[in-house]
C-alpha atoms as one frame of an Amber mdcrd trajectory, in Angstrom:
protein
-169.725 -68.008  82.290-171.607 -68.917  85.489-169.190 -69.355  88.395-169.915
 -71.343  91.551-167.583 -70.907  94.532-167.872 -73.602  97.183-166.093 -72.024
 100.150-166.337 -74.751 102.817-166.304 -74.578 105.872-163.822 -77.129 107.122
-165.314 -80.285 108.634-168.562 -80.042 106.694-168.025 -82.901 104.266-165.953
 -80.757 101.899-163.488 -83.520 101.046-166.318 -85.913 100.193-167.852 -83.275
  97.918-164.527 -82.426  96.270-163.714 -86.082  95.579-167.201 -86.453  94.089
-166.742 -83.452  91.787-163.228 -84.542  90.794-164.281 -88.122  90.026-167.211
 -86.904  87.925-165.434 -84.086  86.077-165.766 -85.766  82.668-169.490 -86.389
  83.104-169.990 -82.900  84.489-168.322 -81.371  81.450-169.778 -83.791  78.912
-173.447 -83.821  79.874-174.014 -80.988  82.344-171.893 -78.221  80.807-170.024
 -77.818  84.081-166.241 -77.607  84.365-164.408 -78.580  87.549-161.072 -76.961
  86.732-157.727 -78.696  86.540-156.252 -75.220  86.913-155.039 -74.628  90.479
-156.124 -78.094  91.605-154.354 -79.603  94.630-155.346 -83.253  94.936-159.101
 -82.758  94.418-159.661 -79.143  95.562-158.715 -75.614  94.499-156.711 -74.641
  97.561-153.913 -73.253  95.394-156.361 -70.820  93.765-157.634 -69.613  97.137
-154.138 -69.271  98.597-152.965 -67.341  95.550-155.814 -64.832  95.838-154.967
 -64.500  99.536-151.321 -63.823  98.533-150.054 -66.635 100.742-146.519 -67.863
 100.146-146.770 -70.921 102.388-149.506 -73.260 103.567-149.887 -76.356 105.773
-149.163 -78.319 102.580-145.904 -76.478 101.936-144.885 -73.532  99.699-147.635
 -72.056  97.526-146.569 -72.151  93.858-146.122 -68.714  92.327-147.933 -67.972
  89.077-147.565 -64.844  86.974-150.746 -62.836  87.181-151.805 -64.407  90.491
-155.270 -65.856  90.992-156.627 -64.028  87.949-154.473 -66.272  85.764-156.090
 -69.394  87.236-159.538 -67.925  86.586-158.750 -66.927  83.001-157.197 -70.286
  82.160-160.145 -72.125  83.720-162.592 -70.078  81.658-160.646 -70.813  78.474
-160.644 -74.536  79.281-164.363 -74.469  80.072-165.188 -72.755  76.797-163.054
 -75.206  74.832-165.203 -78.000  76.307-168.457 -76.213  75.556-169.148 -75.604
  79.263-171.096 -72.625  80.551-170.475 -73.187  84.255-167.375 -73.523  86.472
-167.125 -74.831  90.038-164.182 -73.870  92.240-164.061 -75.563  95.649-161.781
 -74.829  98.595-162.253 -74.343 102.324-159.366 -71.867 102.109-161.786 -69.357
 100.565-164.090 -69.053 103.575-162.035 -66.766 105.809-160.697 -64.521 103.043
-160.437 -60.854 104.017-162.083 -58.024 102.111-159.016 -57.263 100.002-158.888
 -60.909  98.894-162.586 -60.911  98.052-162.208 -57.736  96.022-159.312 -59.283
  94.077-161.466 -62.335  93.456-164.397 -60.183  92.346-162.141 -58.168  90.021
-160.875 -61.400  88.445-164.366 -62.820  87.958-165.978 -59.565  86.801-164.827
 -59.632  83.151-165.688 -63.337  82.627-168.588 -64.227  84.924-172.200 -63.619
  84.019-173.140 -64.744  87.536-171.388 -65.773  90.750-172.915 -68.101  93.319
-171.182 -68.599  96.687-172.108 -71.833  98.492-171.212 -72.239 102.173-171.891
 -75.113 104.557-171.831 -74.206 108.240-171.709 -76.498 111.274-172.719 -75.777
 114.846-169.605 -74.263 116.375-169.116 -76.648 119.303-169.240 -79.651 116.960
-167.004 -77.810 114.505-164.377 -77.188 117.204-164.403 -80.810 118.343-163.971
 -81.983 114.774-161.290 -79.459 113.787-159.287 -80.316 116.920-159.496 -83.999
 116.035-158.213 -83.219 112.543-155.415 -80.992 113.837-154.193 -83.741 116.146
-154.451 -86.425 113.470-153.055 -84.599 110.443-149.318 -84.607 109.784-149.381
 -80.975 108.616-150.519 -79.699 112.040-149.708 -82.401 114.638-151.273 -80.542
 117.562-149.786 -81.464 120.946-152.057 -79.391 123.191-155.028 -80.953 124.932
-158.470 -79.656 123.972-158.746 -77.146 126.794-155.393 -75.582 125.869-156.360
 -75.624 122.190-159.705 -73.975 122.899-158.084 -71.287 125.049-156.219 -70.100
 121.935-159.494 -69.987 119.965-162.011 -68.835 122.585-164.917 -68.560 120.129
-165.846 -70.604 117.110-166.403 -69.280 113.604-168.506 -66.116 113.417-170.434
 -67.267 110.376-172.666 -64.208 110.138-169.661 -61.859 110.115-167.792 -63.849
 107.460-170.859 -64.312 105.258-171.609 -60.614 105.603-168.141 -59.901 104.227
-168.828 -62.107 101.191-172.250 -60.495 100.738-170.727 -57.007 100.787-168.661
 -57.914  97.714-170.836 -60.383  95.787-174.316 -59.392  97.006-176.490 -61.203
  99.516-178.549 -62.772  96.752-175.433 -64.624  95.566-174.866 -66.386  98.914
-176.311 -69.863  99.484-175.920 -71.076 103.074-176.664 -74.654 104.116-176.462
 -75.945 107.703-174.311 -79.057 107.888-176.195 -81.763 109.724-177.410 -85.093
 108.415-181.062 -84.241 108.967-180.768 -80.923 107.113-178.969 -82.258 104.023
-180.794 -83.417 100.917-180.682 -87.224 101.049-178.594 -86.853 104.253-175.586
 -86.418 101.948-173.622 -83.263 101.099-173.101 -84.378  97.491-176.821 -84.653
  96.771-177.445 -81.479  98.752-174.849 -79.496  96.802-176.191 -80.735  93.458
-179.665 -79.563  94.388-178.397 -76.231  95.726-176.631 -75.344  92.458-179.059
 -76.995  90.045-176.999 -79.990  88.932-179.045 -82.912  87.634-177.180 -85.710
  89.405-178.782 -89.141  88.648-175.998 -90.263  86.277-173.143 -89.043  88.453
-170.989 -91.524  90.359-172.115 -91.380  93.990-169.700 -94.070  95.224-168.642
 -93.242  98.759-165.047 -91.951  98.840-162.555 -93.117 101.403-163.739 -91.353
 104.515-161.653 -88.762 106.335-162.368 -90.463 109.653-162.031 -88.755 113.002
-160.203 -90.571 115.776-161.979 -92.134 118.736-161.341 -91.147 122.350-158.349
 -93.440 123.062-156.656 -93.091 119.693-157.076 -89.299 119.686-155.398 -88.912
 123.075-152.634 -91.361 122.155-151.941 -89.548 118.893-151.766 -86.253 120.782
-149.080 -87.730 123.046-147.196 -89.230 120.111-147.138 -85.840 118.394-144.475
 -84.863 120.904-142.097 -87.301 119.209-140.036 -86.414 116.153-141.259 -88.965
 113.628-141.246 -88.900 109.842-144.318 -88.104 107.799-144.512 -91.715 106.613
-144.331 -93.005 110.182-147.034 -90.573 111.290-149.338 -91.656 108.476-148.731
 -95.312 109.302-149.706 -94.653 112.937-152.799 -92.771 111.790-153.855 -95.709
 109.598-153.381 -98.163 112.477-155.464 -95.978 114.787-158.275 -95.687 112.235
-158.232 -99.498 111.955-158.311 -99.763 115.773-161.391 -97.533 115.948-163.166
 -99.476 113.201-162.392-102.835 114.810-163.485-101.708 118.268-166.464 -99.574
 117.260-165.016 -96.532 118.996-167.567 -93.814 119.811-167.291 -90.227 118.626
-164.775 -88.223 120.624-166.626 -85.843 122.955-164.389 -83.007 124.126-166.770
 -80.585 125.871-168.308 -81.171 129.251-172.076 -80.407 129.155-171.917 -77.066
 130.988-168.900 -75.943 128.962-170.680 -76.831 125.715-173.730 -74.793 126.632
-171.607 -71.830 127.748-169.591 -71.972 124.539-172.705 -71.837 122.351-174.428
 -69.235 124.542-171.524 -66.874 123.825-172.265 -67.251 120.101-176.037 -66.745
 120.253-175.990 -63.087 119.183-173.717 -63.849 116.245-175.791 -66.838 115.173
-178.977 -64.760 115.299-177.483 -62.881 112.347-177.781 -66.027 110.229-181.471
 -65.216 109.747-180.347 -62.785 107.044-179.009 -65.777 105.107-182.106 -67.927
 105.487-180.764 -70.040 108.363-182.845 -70.676 111.496-180.607 -69.932 114.516
-182.520 -72.593 116.475-180.420 -75.147 114.602-177.407 -73.815 116.517-178.854
 -74.378 119.982-177.604 -77.337 122.042-180.413 -79.811 122.633-181.054 -81.638
 125.884-180.006 -84.912 124.232-176.601 -83.529 123.174-174.957 -82.975 126.532
-173.032 -86.239 126.910-170.006 -86.120 129.137-166.489 -85.744 127.816-164.940
 -89.103 126.923-161.401 -88.003 125.975-159.047 -87.997 128.957-155.376 -88.349
 129.765-154.429 -92.009 129.796-152.499 -93.865 132.467-148.996 -95.171 131.685
-150.447 -98.680 131.476-153.088 -97.572 128.965-150.496 -95.813 126.831-148.263
 -98.888 126.957-151.192-100.972 125.719-151.678 -98.641 122.742-147.954 -98.618
 121.960-147.955-102.420 122.057-150.846-102.404 119.580-148.827-100.201 117.220
-145.864-102.570 117.501-147.825-105.660 116.472-147.718-106.747 112.817-150.681
-105.597 110.732
């Protein structure tokens, strides 16, 4: 059985890819011999599998279900299901895999060893300053995290972005460097400017007959809605109320053509990426040009997310109070 592990990272179009694979699972199995497992699936991704291998008992989604035999049981059951469908390839996808420690990776390797004829690890990586802006936006917006800190406070707790070379080196030490496929996440670098087409090409999936309908986008919030949501996160509201507010803010941004939220000032952005230059130079070993992780002169726009005045907040609250 050939096993493909899509390990993320977060904020690199993973949800779009996972929805695509989930929607096309019958076609994948029926015509391409590829099984996207039901085993360990949470919505459309295999977070439960990753959490189980990491021996996590809780997650941002809630308690992690216990299963006798741990992650190895998910792997074995997925292989049995794949074989029953005549499939010779399995794809597991979860961003929760990317930061696994060595012990987790060894458990994963031990589980795959008896059943896998090959293992391919596919990782998408995003320039760290853009990653941090996007992950902060998600952490403010998402009910499971509801971040209250402003960006500077948030960044102070995470002074450097992902050390991709270090993490990928960890994966390579267990699965071999030749098994690691690394793709920079930027529109210009992706096949067809789309992660779904890019992933299919990277793993050798013939995709013309697959449903490429655009899934509902996991939209980031614009400058005003992001700051207002951050303030509202200080209130004790129900999950349903939070999601209703989120939906109204997404509609506000669509209606008003809100720009992308910029959270770094130009000098801070350059300093942040300069601190990561040595680490990013190590990406050469994985076929990635570090020049793609340098801030260009046209990417130093000023920060557009700021604390709002009481009058501005009142205006946003009034918007939320109006009928949809």
